[in-house]
Structure formats: structure tokens, C-alpha cells
ZAMARGU-4260 file (C-alpha; in steps of 0.2 Angstrom, whole numbers, plus 5000, padded with zeros to 4 digits):
<rodrens>
0) 4908/5055/5022 | 4903/5071/5012 | 4888/5074/5023 | 4898/5071/5039 | 4909/5084/5048
5) 4926/5077/5051 | 4928/5073/5069 | 4945/5071/5079 | 4946/5053/5075 | 4944/5057/5056
10) 4957/5071/5057 | 4969/5060/5066 | 4967/5046/5053 | 4969/5058/5038 | 4985/5066/5046
15) 4992/5048/5047 | 4987/5044/5029 | 4996/5061/5024 | 5012/5057/5033 | 5012/5039/5026
20) 5008/5044/5008 | 5022/5057/5008 | 5035/5046/5015 | 5047/5038/5003 | 5047/5020/5003
25) 5054/5010/4988 | 5055/4991/4991 | 5069/4987/5003 | 5070/5006/5008 | 5055/5008/5018
30) 5064/5016/5033 | 5054/5033/5033 | 5038/5024/5032 | 5042/5013/5047 | 5047/5029/5057
35) 5030/5036/5054 | 5022/5019/5059 | 5032/5018/5075 | 5026/5035/5081 | 5008/5031/5076
40) 5009/5015/5086 | 5011/5024/5102 | 5020/5020/5118 | 5008/5007/5124 | 5012/4996/5110
45) 5027/4984/5109 | 5035/4987/5092 | 5048/4976/5084 | 5057/4975/5068 | 5066/4961/5058
50) 5080/4961/5046 | 5070/4963/5030 | 5062/4978/5038 | 5045/4971/5043 | 5037/4980/5057
55) 5027/4971/5071 | 5015/4980/5082 | 5007/4971/5097 | 4996/4980/5109 | 4994/4972/5126
60) 4976/4977/5127 | 4971/4969/5111 | 4965/4952/5116 | 4971/4939/5129 | 4977/4921/5126
65) 4965/4918/5111 | 4970/4914/5094 | 4980/4927/5085 | 4973/4937/5071 | 4986/4946/5060
70) 4982/4963/5052 | 4993/4964/5037 | 4998/4979/5025 | 5013/4982/5015 | 5025/4997/5018
75) 5033/4999/5001 | 5027/5007/4985 | 5031/5005/4966 | 5047/5015/4963 | 5064/5014/4954
80) 5082/5012/4957 | 5097/5021/4950 | 5106/5008/4938 | 5120/5019/4931 | 5126/5037/4928
85) 5128/5042/4910 | 5142/5053/4904 | 5130/5068/4902 | 5125/5067/4920 | 5108/5059/4918
90) 5103/5043/4927 | 5098/5026/4919 | 5086/5017/4931 | 5076/5001/4933 | 5058/4999/4939
95) 5054/4992/4956 | 5037/4985/4955 | 5024/4984/4941 | 5025/5000/4931 | 5017/5003/4913
100) 5030/5012/4904 | 5019/5025/4896 | 5014/5032/4913 | 5032/5035/4918 | 5039/5049/4908
105) 5037/5068/4911 | 5035/5066/4930 | 5044/5073/4945 | 5054/5060/4956 | 5065/5061/4971
110) 5082/5052/4971 | 5090/5048/4987 | 5108/5054/4987 | 5124/5047/4996 | 5119/5057/5012
115) 5102/5050/5013 | 5093/5066/5007 | 5080/5065/4993 | 5084/5077/4979 | 5072/5082/4965
120) 5073/5075/4947 | 5062/5073/4931 | 5060/5057/4921 | 5065/5063/4904 | 5064/5056/4886
125) 5070/5063/4870 | 5060/5078/4865 | 5049/5076/4849 | 5059/5090/4840 | 5073/5077/4839
130) 5064/5061/4836 | 5062/5053/4819 | 5044/5048/4813 | 5048/5030/4817 | 5053/5035/4835
135) 5037/5045/4837 | 5027/5030/4832 | 5036/5018/4844 | 5030/5016/4862 | 5042/5022/4874
140) 5051/5009/4885 | 5060/5012/4902 | 5076/5010/4893 | 5072/5025/4882 | 5070/5036/4898
145) 5082/5044/4910 | 5081/5054/4926 | 5088/5071/4925 | 5093/5079/4942 | 5101/5094/4933
150) 5119/5088/4932 | 5129/5092/4917 | 5142/5077/4918 | 5144/5061/4927 | 5157/5069/4939
155) 5145/5083/4943 | 5131/5070/4947 | 5142/5060/4958 | 5152/5074/4967 | 5140/5089/4968
160) 5123/5080/4967 | 5130/5065/4977 | 5121/5052/4967 | 5127/5034/4966 | 5120/5018/4959
165) 5109/5007/4969 | 5099/5022/4977 | 5080/5022/4977 | 5069/5034/4967 | 5051/5038/4972
170) 5037/5048/4964 | 5037/5066/4970 | 5019/5069/4974 | 5011/5078/4989 | 4995/5071/4998
175) 4980/5082/4997 | 4962/5080/5004 | 4947/5089/4997 | 4935/5088/5012 | 4920/5095/5002
180) 4921/5081/4989 | 4929/5068/5001 | 4944/5065/4989 | 4962/5060/4993 | 4975/5062/4980
185) 4993/5057/4982 | 5006/5043/4979 | 5008/5026/4987 | 4990/5023/4992 | 4995/5005/4987
190) 4997/5002/5001 | 5000/5016/5014 | 4981/5017/5015 | 4982/4999/5021 | 4996/5003/5034
195) 4985/5017/5041 | 4970/5005/5042 | 4980/4993/5052 | 4985/5007/5065 | 4967/5014/5065
200) 4959/4997/5067 | 4970/4993/5082 | 4966/5010/5089 | 4947/5008/5088 | 4948/4989/5094
205) 4957/4994/5109 | 4941/4997/5119 | 4933/4981/5114 | 4931/4965/5124 | 4940/4954/5111
210) 4942/4935/5111 | 4956/4935/5099 | 4974/4942/5100 | 4978/4955/5087 | 4995/4958/5079
215) 4999/4972/5066 | 5012/4966/5054 | 5018/4979/5041 | 5027/4969/5028 | 5041/4975/5016
220) 5044/4972/4998 | 5026/4967/4992 | 5028/4976/4975 | 5043/4964/4971 | 5035/4948/4975
225) 5027/4948/4992 | 5043/4944/5000 | 5040/4952/5017 | 5024/4943/5020 | 5032/4926/5019
230) 5042/4931/5034 | 5029/4939/5044 | 5017/4924/5042 | 5030/4913/5050 | 5035/4925/5063
235) 5017/4928/5069 | 5010/4911/5065 | 4992/4918/5065 | 4976/4908/5066 | 4967/4920/5054
240) 4972/4936/5045 | 4965/4952/5037 | 4975/4959/5023 | 4972/4977/5019 | 4977/4982/5001
245) 4975/4997/4990 | 4966/4990/4975 | 4964/4997/4957 | 4947/5005/4955 | 4938/5000/4939
250) 4924/5012/4939 | 4932/5024/4926 | 4935/5011/4912 | 4925/4995/4915 | 4907/4992/4908
255) 4894/4996/4921 | 4890/4978/4924 | 4908/4974/4928 | 4912/4987/4940 | 4917/4979/4956
260) 4929/4991/4964 | 4921/5008/4963 | 4926/5024/4973 | 4914/5028/4987 | 4905/5012/4988
265) 4915/5004/5002 | 4929/4992/5003 | 4931/4978/4991 | 4932/4960/4996 | 4939/4948/4982
270) 4934/4930/4980 | 4950/4926/4970 | 4965/4933/4962 | 4981/4926/4954 | 4988/4920/4970
275) 4973/4915/4981 | 4956/4908/4982 | 4949/4917/4997 | 4943/4906/5011 | 4925/4906/5006
280) 4918/4904/5023 | 4928/4919/5030 | 4924/4929/5015 | 4905/4926/5017 | 4906/4929/5036
285) 4914/4947/5032 | 4902/4951/5018 | 4887/4946/5029 | 4893/4956/5043 | 4895/4971/5033
290) 4877/4969/5027 | 4870/4966/5044 | 4879/4982/5051 | 4875/4993/5036 | 4893/4995/5031
295) 4895/4997/5012 | 4905/4983/5005 | 4909/4977/4987 | 4913/4960/4981 | 4924/4956/4966
300) 4931/4941/4956 | 4948/4945/4949 | 4957/4936/4936 | 4974/4945/4940 | 4983/4954/4953
305) 4989/4947/4970 | 4991/4952/4988 | 5001/4947/5004 | 4986/4935/5006 | 4995/4923/4994
310) 5010/4919/5005 | 5000/4921/5021 | 4986/4909/5017 | 4999/4895/5013 | 5009/4897/5028
315) 5010/4885/5043 | 4995/4873/5042 | 4985/4885/5031 | 4978/4902/5037 | 4960/4908/5033
320) 4963/4925/5025 | 4952/4939/5019 | 4957/4954/5009 | 4949/4971/5013 | 4953/4981/4998
325) 4953/5000/4998 | 4948/5007/4980 | 4961/5018/4972 | 4960/5025/4955 | 4976/5024/4945
330) 4987/5014/4957 | 5005/5010/4951 | 5006/5028/4944 | 5013/5044/4951 | 4995/5049/4958
335) 4981/5040/4965 | 4963/5045/4969 | 4954/5038/4984 | 4940/5042/4996 | 4942/5043/5015
340) 4924/5036/5017 | 4930/5020/5009 | 4945/5020/5021 | 4933/5023/5036 | 4922/5009/5031
345) 4936/4997/5028 | 4942/5000/5046 | 4924/4999/5053 | 4922/4982/5044 | 4939/4975/5051
350) 4934/4981/5068 | 4917/4972/5067 | 4926/4956/5061 | 4938/4956/5076 | 4924/4959/5088
355) 4915/4944/5082 | 4929/4932/5080 | 4933/4918/5093 | 4942/4901/5092 | 4926/4892/5087
360) 4922/4904/5073 | 4940/4903/5066 | 4940/4884/5067 | 4923/4884/5057 | 4932/4893/5043
</rodrens>
């Protein structure tokens, strides 16, 4: 992408990624993200929502009566929730999703208040000046931290700052794109990049003579146990599914021979993770198609992690699923780094897969 001038399609996709990345969307509180997605779906789409805040997008132009292929991504991000307000006005909080405690302190966050506005705060811990040597040597835990919004008492936190327990807290990080180096930085790339990929794939596939129907299913609460996808899989009842996921890039810490999810080398398709052995026939179909069309694709074997592919592939009579992973450095922290070229190639691959699928091919999986 660095040797290609951004065209109108690229700029549109980047604008969508920016809006999605900046939107607050803790698990269970994805309303702002869904608002962006509804707008992006456009008036020609039928958009519906269920009681757990899953969003379904159906384009009348995308396929006829053929088997349905579901395009999945999740709308939530790793976040926090206010658990209690301390007498000094700081907030005790709990994590929503998989945080490593040593990446949490000294970062800015946004706390939703009683009026639905997000107010700034800082994740604080005891300053080193007041710590004993034993405390300095001990790793910090979430329970050793607090969120400081600037209040001086519990009453001020409640009455002036309008903070209350049970409210979501998200990282305060703005999206940026460096066109010269093709680098995106921001929060929630896991999995707002996937959400944007669902929309962009449906846009690009709208002019193709597809032999399958396509439904975009944007699932809630993936970061707390892939809960939304269990519902979307039953609601859509797909014949096959493509899961878009922001995946942890390994190119800054793994040995060279083990790097399987590098930045700027294309999307990553995993053979296995903690919750799914990928349908090997569908997996090879996608990998071979990428090679045939000159789309850079990486393959990986993972011993951990999981995606919405877990509940989807075990739904109904069983569903062939592939995961198209978008490499992101430092996911599950306040800031991620990703490449637009990888996003673009992920969409190109998904579009190509949709164009080649039909009932007989899916039965062959």
C-alpha cells in the first residue's frame, strides 16, 4: 500500500476504521459502535438488532436463494467496569476481557457517566515515592490500581462527576493513519478492523454475480466468552462462515522461523486455536485462492487464543468456518499498530472466496 496512492475506496474504508476505532464499545455496551455500523451499512441494507446487541446486515443484492455465508466480526473491545467508588473519590474497577495487569496503569481512560457522556480519567497506582522496597519489587495487580477522574471525595465523584458503579470504561486513544508508512495506530483494532472488513467486503461484493447469500453478523461480547456469536449463529443458520478477527502480531518478539502473523504480509489464516480446528478443506480452499490471485496470505498454527469461529462452527449441524485474521501489534492494550494493506488484502481475499463459493463447493467442505 505504501507504493499506491489511496483512492476513494481506500479513503472511505479508512474513515470507517477511524470512526469504529474511536467509538467506545466495552462488552455489553457497544451502542456507539452499532450506530457507526448502521450508518455505514447504507439505506439499501436491511439492518436488524437483537436483545444482546448483535447487529445483522442483509443486502438484497448479495446473492439470491443460494446457501448463506455469514461474515462475522465482534463489536466489543477489552475494557473495564466501575466496581466501587472509594471515599477519596477514586474508582475501583474490574477488567472486561483479557488484560495483562502490567500494561494497564498510567494510561488515559474514558468513564461513562450517569448522563451517558464519557469523561476522562487516568489509571493510577501508588507513586514510587510512597512505596516500600517490597512493594516496588512486587508486580502490580488490578486491585492495586484505581481510576482517578479528578474527584476529591465519593460525594463529588457521584454528584459532580456523575459517576456510578456498573458503568463501562474504555481506553482513551485516538486513531491515526500514517499514509507514508501505511501504519494505523489506535485502540480496539481487535475487532473494529474486522467490523470494517465485514462492511467493506459487502460493499465490494455488491457488484458480483454471487451464487451464495451473504449476511453480515456483528457480534457482541466476544471478549468475555464469545457470547454474541452463539446467538448470531443460531439466528443466521449459515451454510459457511468467514470470521474476521484482529489477531496478535508476533513479528516483534518471536523467533524468525516462528513468525506467522507479521505486519504487512497479508491476513493470517489459522489452522487451529484453543476453540477450533479450522475446517481443513475450507482453509486450503482459501489459502490456494490467495496464492492463485496473488493476494498475500499467512498461515499459522496457534496453541492459544480463540475467536467467534468456536461457537459458530459447532452450531446447527456444524458449519465450515475460516478465520481471516488482521495482524495487530499489541492487541489487548491501549494502543495497537496495524497496516491498511493487510486490511485491504483481507477484504480482497474474502471477496474472492465469496465469488467462488456455491452450494456444491460448500458441501465439499
